[in-house]
N, C-alpha and C positions, 0 to 999 in steps of 0.2 A: 609440471611436477616440482615439488619442493622437498628439500631434505631437511628434516627436523630431528631434534634429539629427544628421544623418549626416555624420560627420567626413570620410569618404572622398570623398563627393560635395560636401561643403561647403555643404549646404543642409538646410532643414527638410523632413521627410517625414511623411506620415500613416502611422500604425502601428495597424492594426485590432486590436481586442481579441478574444481567443479565450476562449470559455467552453466548458470540456470537460464533457460530460454523460455519466455512466456509470451503470450499474445492471444487475442480473441479469434483470429482468423487462421485456422490450421494450415491452409495452403501457403500462406505467407510465412508462418513460423517454420514450417518444414522446408520451405525454399531456403531460408537462412541456415537451417540445420544442414541441409544437403551441401551448401556451399562450404560450410566449415568442415564437413566430413571429407569433401573433395580435397581440401587444402591439407588435411592431416589424416592419412589412412589409419593411424594408430588410435585416433580418438574413439572413445566408446560412447555411443548415443543410447540413452535410456528414455523410454517413454511408456506411459500407461494409458490404455483406453478405458475410460470410466463409464462407458455406455451401460454396463450392467451393475454399477456400484451399488445402487439402491437394493439390488437383490444379493449383495454380498459377493459379487464376482467382478474381478478386474483382469484385464488382458495386458501382460507386460511383454515388451519387445526390447531386446538389447542388440545393437548392430554396430558394425563399422562401415567404412566406406566401401568395403568389398563384399559384405554379406551379413546375414543374420546369425548372431551367436545364440540367442535365446528367443523363444516365442512360446510363452506359457500362460495358461490360465491360473489365476490366483484366487483362492476362496478365502474370504475374510470372515471373521467372527461377527463383525458388525459392518453394515454397509453404509459408509460415509467417507468423505474425502479425508477427514482428519485420521480416520482409522487406516486408510490406504497409505497415507504418509508415514504413520507410525509403524504399521505392520509390514509394509513392503518397500516403499520408496527408499526410506533411509537405510533399512537393512541391506537393500540391493546395492546402494552406493558403497557401503562399507565392505560388503562381500566382494564386489568388483575391484575395489581399491586393494584389498588384500591379495586377490588372485592376479591382479595386473598392476603392480605398484609403479610401473614405469609408463602407464598410460593415463592420460587425463580423461575426464568425463564431461559429457554434455547432457544435462538433464532437460528434457523438453516437457514442460507442464501442459496438461490438457487445457483447452481453451477457457473453461469456466473456473480454473483454479487461480487464486490470487497468490502471488509470490510471497507475500507477507505471512501466509499460513504455513508455508514451508519453513521460512525463517523462524517462526514461532515454535514449530515442531522441533527444529534443530536445537533450540534453546533449552527445551525441557525433556526431550526424549533420549533415552540411553539405548545403545545397541550393544548387547553382550556386556552390559554393566559399565560401558564407557561412553563419553560424549561422541557424537558423530564426527566432530571436528578433530578427534584424536586420529581418525583414519583419513579424512579428506579435508581440503581447504576450499571453502567457498570463495571463489575468486571474484565473480561478478554476477549480478542479476540483470539480465538483458530483456527488455520488452520490445517486441517488434510490432509495429502498427501498420496497417494497410492505409497508405495515404489516400486512396480513393474511397475508403469506407469509414474512416475513423470519426469524421465529423458527424455523420449520420448515427454512428454507434454511440457517441457521447450525448446525443439528444434522444436516444431510444429508451422509453420507459417500459418497454415490454419485459415481462419477467422471464428469467431463464427457464422456468417450468413450461412456458408456452412453446419453447423450442426443444424441450426434453433434455436440457442441460443442467437442471438443478441437481445439487449435490446431495440433497436429502429431501424428504417429504415436506419439511417445514422451511425449505430454502426459498425465501421471498425476494432474493436479490434481482435487480433489474440489469439488463444488458449494460446500461450506462455505468452502473455501480462497478461492475467488474472491470470494464475497460479503463475507467478512471483510476481505480486502485492499482491495476497492473502498471500503468504509466507512472503513477506517483511513487511506487516503491522501488522502481528500477534505478540503478546507478548508471545505466546506459539505455538510451531510447533510440531505436532505429526506425526511421521513417522509410518505409519500403514502397517504391513505385512513385507515381505521379498523382497529385491531387486533381480531382475533377473540378475543383474550385480554384482557390488562390493558394499556390504552394507556399508562398512566403507567409501568408496568414496562418497556415497550418504549422509551419515551423515555429512561429512566435507563440502560438497557442500551446504547443507541446513544451516549449521552454518555460512558459509561465506555469504550467501544471507541474513540472518537475524541474525547478530551477537548480536543484542540487545535482542533477544528472548530466552526463555527457550526452550530446545529441549528434547523430550523424544520419545522412541521407544515402540511400542506395536506390539508384534508378537505372532504367535501361533493361533490355532483355538479356544481356550478358553480365553476369556478376563475377568479379575477380575474387575468388574464394580466398586466395592468399592475402590480399589486401584486407578483406573483411576480417579474417582471423587475426591479423596484426592489430586491428582496432577493437576487437571484442574479447580476445583471450589474453590471459596473463596481464591484465591491467591492474589487478589489486584494488579495484574500485570499491568492492563491498566492504562496508564497515558494520560488523555485527552489533556494535554497541550503540548504533544510531537508533533513537526511539521510533516507535510506530508513528505513522504519519499524523494521526489525529492527536498524538501526545507530544508532538514536537514543541508546541508552544509552552507547555508547562515545564518542559525540560530546558528551556532557554534557547531553543532553536527558532528560526523564522518559519512560519507556516506558509509563507509565500512572499512574493515581491510586490512592492507598491509601485505600480506603473499606471497611474490613473489616466494618462494621456494615451489615446488609442495608437497602437503600433500595428499597421496593416489590419486595423479594425479590432484588434485584441486589447482588452482592458483587464488589468489585474489590480484590484483595490483591497488594501489591508485596512481593517477596522480594529481599533483597540480602545478599551474603556476601563476605567477604574471604579465605576459604579455599576450596580446590577441592572439586569433587564427586568422590566415589569412583564410577567408571564402572559397576562391577558393581552396587553398591547402588542407584544411580540407575536403572539399567535394570530391575532387579527391581521397583522401586516405581512405574514409569511408569503402570501401570493405576490404581493408587490415587491418584496425583498428578493425573491428568487426568480422573478420574471426576467427572462433573457440570460440567466446565469447558467453556464454549462457546468461549472463546478464551484463549490464552496466547501470550506473545511475549517476546522479549528476547534476552539472550546469557548464556553461562555459561563457567565455567573448569573444564575436566576435568583431573584430576591426570595422566592418561595422555597428554594432549595439551597440554603446558605452553606451546607456542609459538602455539597456535591459539585465536582467539576463536570459540567455537562458537555459531552462531545457533540459536535454539530458537523454534518456533512450533507451536501446535496449534489445530485448528479442528474442532469437533464431536468425532468419534471418532478423527480422524487426527492424527498427530504427525510432524513432520519436523525434522531437524537438518541444519545445513550449516556453512559457514565464512564468517566475516567478515574473513578475513585474519589476519595475525600480531598478537600483542600488541606494543605499543611496546617493552616490556621485552625482547622476543626479537629486536629489530632493532638492528643497529649504529647508532651515532649518525649516520653519514653518510646513513642511509635515513630518518631522522625527517622530512626535508622532504617525504616522500611522504604524510605525514598532514596533515590540515587543522589550522589554528590552533586551532579549537575543541577538537579531540580532544587536542591536546598540552596545552592549558590544563586540560581536564577531568582528564587523567592527572596533571598536576603537582599539582593541588589535593588528590588523594588518593593520592599516590605512597607505596608501601610500600618501606622500605629493602631488604627481601629479595625481594619478589615484584613490585615495580613497579606497573604499572597493572592487573594481573590481578584480576578480581573477577567476580561474577555479579550480574545485574540482570534480574529477570523480573516479569511481571505476570500474574495469573490472574483471569479474569472469568467469572462464571457466576451461576446462580440458586440461592439458598439454600446457597451454599458455606460450609463451616466453616473460616474463615480460620485459626483457631488450630491446628486439626488439620492443615491444609495446610502451615503453617509448621513444625509438628513433623515431618511426613513429609520435607520438604525438608531440614531441619536434620540429620535422621538419616542423610541421604545424603552429608553433608560428611565430610571427613577428620577423624578424631579427633586429639587432641593427639599421641598416640603415632605415628600414621600420618604426621602433618604433619612430625614431627621426623625421620622416616626420610629425607626429602629427595627432590629431583627425580629423581635417577638411579634411586632405588629405585622410585618411582612408575611410571616408564616400563616397568618389567618386569611390571607387573600386567596381567591380562586386560582387554581393552577391547571390550565388545559393540558400541560405536559406531565401531569402527575402520573406516576407509574412508568411512563415512557422514559423520562429522564433518569429514573432510578433503575432502569433496566428490567422492570417487572413485566 
């Protein structure tokens, strides 16, 4: 709990802290939640069962370590995860904070929900006309992974729909996508149990996937809830102004660490370039570029899309591209105010007189990757000097296998 001064009401008010707990394996996530409840009987745990969300029905449970306070069915106007966050999850947090201002909250997300979607909802949704953060303080986003299953999960190309976990009828996410994004967004990653493979390899892999997070291991059949609570709660690790993972590069943050020498078999290779990719050559090389890669992310510059920052991410065998909006160089000066100060500063520091802020910034993470060969493959997909000199108008006429996809169409 934090005491803050409310300017509108002219008084100090209690502001409960929220710890957000996510993870793809409910038994492991709930084991962590139970340990935290045992350590603090006053903690309020909130969780939602989304099994019926596509039919507009959600099951909400609020409990403490000593018993259930609420067990209710919630009927939604529209059946989707974002509607659930907007219509019930955030209002529930605000309502509980007002009713129990001296009790902190533990929000346990369903297994297929990515924590970044909650953070995005907090950024634009109002509850009773006020931001959610006027009532609660989001202290930390914690992701719990099952040490025995996470490596298989990160390689799994099976879609959530095949397991009945899809958030909407058009949800095409794969298991690996969700697990990777849960790990990456966390400010704290908990490795629960023992790996069936190499525990040190897993520890290094998780650190490479989320180098900005605190990492801790919980093993054994008996968990010290008090010790776990001291390491997970009231850490103040969450930074709401940190950009979304795929947008980190254009905001001046690192998208990953460059550790091309294998550490316990794990390689993390960063690739940067100040000339664009040739769309056809890149498309032809995708299979070789992503072979053996567990996770890659970042953004790139396609010659055939000179206005668009193209988002790139792969998980396991899947690859997707999208848009992060326009390059600053493609915007008139009057629209530069739409960009954050950090992005403008990052662009100014590396501004090119011809191409402005356009560049590519990617990271590739996997086991026993050949970093030098990967760099060679990517470099071969960039424009040659002759192609570069042909100019932007000429590039636009080339075939683009990413057309429509890169533009989010």
